[in-house]
MIDOSE-1310 file (N, C-alpha, C; in nm, 2 decimals, decimal comma, always signed):
residues 114
mnlt	+0,09/-0,12/+0,00/+0,00/+0,00/+0,00/+0,08/+0,13/+0,01; +0,06/+0,21/-0,09/+0,13/+0,35/-0,09/+0,07/+0,45/-0,03; +0,12/+0,54/+0,06/+0,04/+0,63/+0,14/+0,12/+0,76/+0,09; +0,03/+0,85/+0,05/+0,10/+0,99/+0,01/+0,01/+1,11/+0,09
isgh	+0,09/+1,18/+0,17/+0,04/+1,28/+0,26/+0,09/+1,40/+0,20; +0,00/+1,50/+0,15/+0,07/+1,62/+0,11/-0,02/+1,73/+0,15; +0,04/+1,86/+0,15/-0,03/+1,98/+0,20/-0,03/+2,09/+0,09; -0,12/+2,16/+0,11/-0,16/+2,28/+0,00/-0,18/+2,41/+0,09
hlev	-0,08/+2,50/+0,08/-0,08/+2,62/+0,16/-0,03/+2,59/+0,31; +0,01/+2,47/+0,34/+0,05/+2,44/+0,46/+0,16/+2,34/+0,47; +0,24/+2,33/+0,57/+0,35/+2,25/+0,59/+0,30/+2,12/+0,67; +0,32/+2,01/+0,61/+0,28/+1,89/+0,70/+0,39/+1,85/+0,79
tpal	+0,37/+1,88/+0,93/+0,45/+1,85/+1,02/+0,45/+1,71/+1,05; +0,55/+1,66/+1,12/+0,56/+1,53/+1,16/+0,45/+1,47/+1,26; +0,42/+1,57/+1,35/+0,30/+1,53/+1,44/+0,17/+1,51/+1,35; +0,14/+1,60/+1,26/+0,02/+1,59/+1,18/+0,03/+1,46/+1,08
rtyv	+0,14/+1,43/+1,04/+0,17/+1,31/+0,96/+0,13/+1,19/+1,05; +0,19/+1,20/+1,17/+0,17/+1,06/+1,25/+0,02/+1,06/+1,29; -0,05/+1,17/+1,29/-0,19/+1,18/+1,33/-0,27/+1,11/+1,21; -0,23/+1,15/+1,11/-0,32/+1,10/+0,98/-0,28/+0,95/+0,97
iskl	-0,16/+0,90/+0,98/-0,13/+0,78/+0,97/-0,21/+0,67/+1,08; -0,20/+0,73/+1,20/-0,27/+0,65/+1,30/-0,42/+0,65/+1,28; -0,48/+0,74/+1,22/-0,61/+0,74/+1,20/-0,66/+0,64/+1,07; -0,56/+0,64/+0,96/-0,59/+0,56/+0,86/-0,55/+0,42/+0,88
drit	-0,49/+0,38/+0,99/-0,47/+0,25/+1,03/-0,61/+0,17/+1,06; -0,72/+0,25/+1,08/-0,85/+0,19/+1,12/-0,90/+0,14/+0,98; -0,86/+0,21/+0,87/-0,93/+0,16/+0,73/-0,84/+0,02/+0,70; -0,72/+0,01/+0,71/-0,64/-0,10/+0,68/-0,70/-0,22/+0,77
rhfd	-0,74/-0,20/+0,89/-0,79/-0,32/+0,96/-0,91/-0,38/+0,91; -1,00/-0,27/+0,84/-1,12/-0,33/+0,79/-1,10/-0,40/+0,65; -1,01/-0,33/+0,57/-1,00/-0,40/+0,43/-0,86/-0,39/+0,40; -0,80/-0,51/+0,37/-0,66/-0,51/+0,33/-0,61/-0,52/+0,19
qlvd	-0,71/-0,49/+0,10/-0,67/-0,48/-0,05/-0,66/-0,33/-0,09; -0,60/-0,26/+0,00/-0,59/-0,11/-0,05/-0,46/-0,11/-0,14; -0,48/-0,04/-0,26/-0,36/-0,02/-0,35/-0,29/+0,12/-0,32; -0,37/+0,21/-0,30/-0,29/+0,36/-0,29/-0,40/+0,44/-0,21
ikvl	-0,33/+0,52/-0,12/-0,40/+0,62/-0,05/-0,32/+0,75/-0,07; -0,41/+0,86/-0,10/-0,36/+0,98/-0,12/-0,44/+1,07/-0,01; -0,37/+1,17/+0,05/-0,45/+1,26/+0,13/-0,38/+1,40/+0,10; -0,49/+1,50/+0,09/-0,45/+1,62/+0,07/-0,49/+1,71/+0,18
ltvq	-0,42/+1,78/+0,25/-0,45/+1,87/+0,34/-0,44/+2,02/+0,30; -0,57/+2,09/+0,30/-0,55/+2,22/+0,26/-0,60/+2,34/+0,38; -0,55/+2,45/+0,36/-0,60/+2,56/+0,42/-0,64/+2,66/+0,30; -0,78/+2,69/+0,30/-0,83/+2,78/+0,21/-0,81/+2,92/+0,25
kqkq	-0,79/+3,00/+0,15/-0,78/+3,14/+0,18/-0,91/+3,21/+0,16; -0,99/+3,21/+0,25/-1,11/+3,25/+0,24/-1,15/+3,35/+0,37; -1,25/+3,43/+0,36/-1,29/+3,50/+0,47/-1,36/+3,42/+0,59; -1,43/+3,34/+0,53/-1,52/+3,26/+0,62/-1,41/+3,16/+0,71
kekr	-1,41/+3,19/+0,84/-1,32/+3,10/+0,93/-1,38/+2,96/+0,97; -1,50/+2,93/+0,96/-1,56/+2,82/+1,01/-1,52/+2,68/+0,93; -1,52/+2,70/+0,81/-1,47/+2,57/+0,73/-1,36/+2,60/+0,65; -1,25/+2,65/+0,71/-1,12/+2,69/+0,63/-1,03/+2,58/+0,60
qrae	-1,03/+2,48/+0,70/-0,94/+2,37/+0,68/-1,02/+2,26/+0,61; -0,95/+2,20/+0,51/-1,00/+2,09/+0,44/-0,91/+1,97/+0,41; -0,97/+1,85/+0,43/-0,90/+1,71/+0,41/-0,95/+1,66/+0,30; -0,88/+1,60/+0,21/-0,92/+1,52/+0,12/-0,87/+1,39/+0,11
cnvr	-0,92/+1,26/+0,06/-0,87/+1,14/+0,06/-0,91/+1,07/-0,06; -0,82/+1,01/-0,13/-0,86/+0,94/-0,25/-0,81/+0,80/-0,23; -0,88/+0,70/-0,22/-0,84/+0,56/-0,20/-0,87/+0,46/-0,31; -0,76/+0,39/-0,36/-0,77/+0,32/-0,48/-0,77/+0,17/-0,42
vkgs	-0,89/+0,10/-0,43/-0,88/-0,05/-0,40/-0,91/-0,11/-0,51; -0,88/-0,25/-0,50/-0,90/-0,34/-0,62/-1,04/-0,32/-0,70; -1,04/-0,25/-0,82/-1,15/-0,25/-0,89/-1,23/-0,11/-0,87; -1,19/-0,02/-0,78/-1,28/+0,09/-0,76/-1,18/+0,22/-0,69
dlfa	-1,22/+0,34/-0,71/-1,17/+0,44/-0,66/-1,26/+0,51/-0,56; -1,23/+0,54/-0,43/-1,31/+0,59/-0,34/-1,26/+0,72/-0,29; -1,36/+0,83/-0,29/-1,30/+0,96/-0,25/-1,41/+1,03/-0,15; -1,33/+1,10/-0,06/-1,42/+1,18/+0,04/-1,34/+1,29/+0,08
qsch	-1,41/+1,40/+0,12/-1,35/+1,54/+0,17/-1,42/+1,58/+0,29; -1,36/+1,67/+0,36/-1,43/+1,70/+0,48/-1,37/+1,84/+0,52; -1,45/+1,94/+0,55/-1,42/+2,10/+0,59/-1,45/+2,10/+0,75; -1,35/+2,18/+0,81/-1,38/+2,21/+0,94/-1,30/+2,32/+0,98
adly	-1,32/+2,39/+1,10/-1,23/+2,49/+1,16/-1,10/+2,44/+1,20; -1,10/+2,32/+1,24/-0,98/+2,26/+1,29/-0,93/+2,15/+1,21; -0,80/+2,14/+1,17/-0,75/+2,05/+1,07/-0,75/+1,91/+1,14; -0,73/+1,89/+1,26/-0,75/+1,76/+1,32/-0,90/+1,70/+1,33
aavd	-0,99/+1,80/+1,35/-1,12/+1,76/+1,33/-1,17/+1,71/+1,20; -1,11/+1,80/+1,10/-1,14/+1,77/+0,95/-1,09/+1,63/+0,92; -0,97/+1,58/+0,98/-0,92/+1,46/+0,94/-0,99/+1,35/+1,00; -1,06/+1,38/+1,14/-1,15/+1,29/+1,19/-1,27/+1,25/+1,12
elvd	-1,33/+1,35/+1,07/-1,45/+1,35/+0,99/-1,43/+1,26/+0,86; -1,29/+1,30/+0,80/-1,26/+1,24/+0,67/-1,24/+1,09/+0,69; -1,18/+1,04/+0,80/-1,16/+0,90/+0,81/-1,29/+0,83/+0,85; -1,38/+0,91/+0,93/-1,50/+0,84/+0,93/-1,59/+0,83/+0,81
kidr	-1,57/+0,92/+0,73/-1,63/+0,89/+0,59/-1,58/+0,79/+0,50; -1,44/+0,79/+0,49/-1,38/+0,70/+0,40/-1,39/+0,55/+0,46; -1,39/+0,55/+0,59/-1,42/+0,42/+0,64/-1,55/+0,35/+0,62; -1,65/+0,43/+0,63/-1,79/+0,39/+0,59/-1,79/+0,35/+0,45
kvvr	-1,72/+0,43/+0,35/-1,72/+0,38/+0,21/-1,63/+0,25/+0,19; -1,53/+0,24/+0,24/-1,46/+0,12/+0,24/-1,53/-0,01/+0,29; -1,59/+0,01/+0,40/-1,69/-0,11/+0,47/-1,79/-0,14/+0,35; -1,85/-0,02/+0,32/-1,97/-0,05/+0,22/-1,92/-0,12/+0,08
hkec	-1,81/-0,09/+0,04/-1,74/-0,16/-0,08/-1,72/-0,29/-0,04; -1,65/-0,33/+0,07/-1,61/-0,47/+0,11/-1,74/-0,55/+0,12; -1,86/-0,50/+0,19/-1,98/-0,58/+0,19/-2,04/-0,58/+0,05; -2,03/-0,48/-0,03/-2,08/-0,51/-0,17/-2,01/-0,64/-0,24
lqdh	-1,88/-0,64/-0,22/-1,79/-0,75/-0,27/-1,84/-0,88/-0,22; -1,84/-0,88/-0,08/-1,89/-1,01/-0,03/-2,04/-1,05/-0,06; -2,12/-0,96/-0,06/-2,25/-1,00/-0,10/-2,28/-1,05/-0,24; -2,21/-0,99/-0,33/-2,21/-1,01/-0,46/-2,18/-1,16/-0,48
hfea	-2,05/-1,20/-0,43/-2,01/-1,34/-0,44/-2,11/-1,43/-0,35; -2,17/-1,41/-0,26/-2,25/-1,48/-0,19/-2,37/-1,51/-0,27; -2,43/-1,42/-0,33/-2,55/-1,45/-0,42/-2,50/-1,54/-0,54; -2,38/-1,52/-0,59/-2,35/-1,59/-0,70/-2,33/-1,75/-0,67
rrre	-2,27/-1,76/-0,55/-2,27/-1,92/-0,50/-2,40/-1,97/-0,49; -2,49/-1,90/-0,41/-2,62/-1,95/-0,39/-2,70/-1,98/-0,52; -2,68/-1,89/-0,61/-2,76/-1,93/-0,75/-2,69/-2,06/-0,82; -2,56/-2,07/-0,80/-2,51/-2,20/-0,85/-2,54/-2,32/-0,80
qpqp	-2,58/-2,33/-0,66/-2,62/-2,45/-0,61/-2,75/-2,50/-0,64; -2,75/-2,63/-0,67/-2,88/-2,69/-0,74/-2,99/-2,69/-0,61; -3,11/-2,66/-0,64/-3,22/-2,68/-0,54/-3,24/-2,83/-0,51; -3,27/-2,85/-0,41/-3,31/-3,01/-0,37/-3,45/-3,04/-0,42
av	-3,46/-3,15/-0,48/-3,61/-3,20/-0,55/-3,70/-3,23/-0,42; -3,81/-3,19/-0,42/-3,91/-3,20/-0,32/-4,01/-3,30/-0,36
C-alpha cells in the first residue's frame, strides 16, 4: 500500500503526519486490499473561518476508487471526519463485494427436489 500525505498552503508537520497515519490505520484493519491512499490537507484562503481547513482522501482499492472530503475549522477535526467518511465507504465496498459473491454461489447450487 502506498500512502501519500501532502499539504496545500501548509506544511505537513511530523505530528500531523503521525496523526493521519494513526487514523488511517483503522481503514487497513477493515480492508486489506488497498492499493494506494492519497491524502491532501489544505488551508483555504477565504474570509469564512468556520470551514477553512479541508482534508481530502482518494483511496484506490482493487476495482474501484473511493473519494471523500471534509471541511472544518480545525484540521485535526477535519481529518477525523474524513476518516469516518472514508471508513464507511470502504466497509460498504467490502460488503458489496462479499454480498455479490455470496449471491452468485447461492444461485449456482442446485435446489433439492421435493
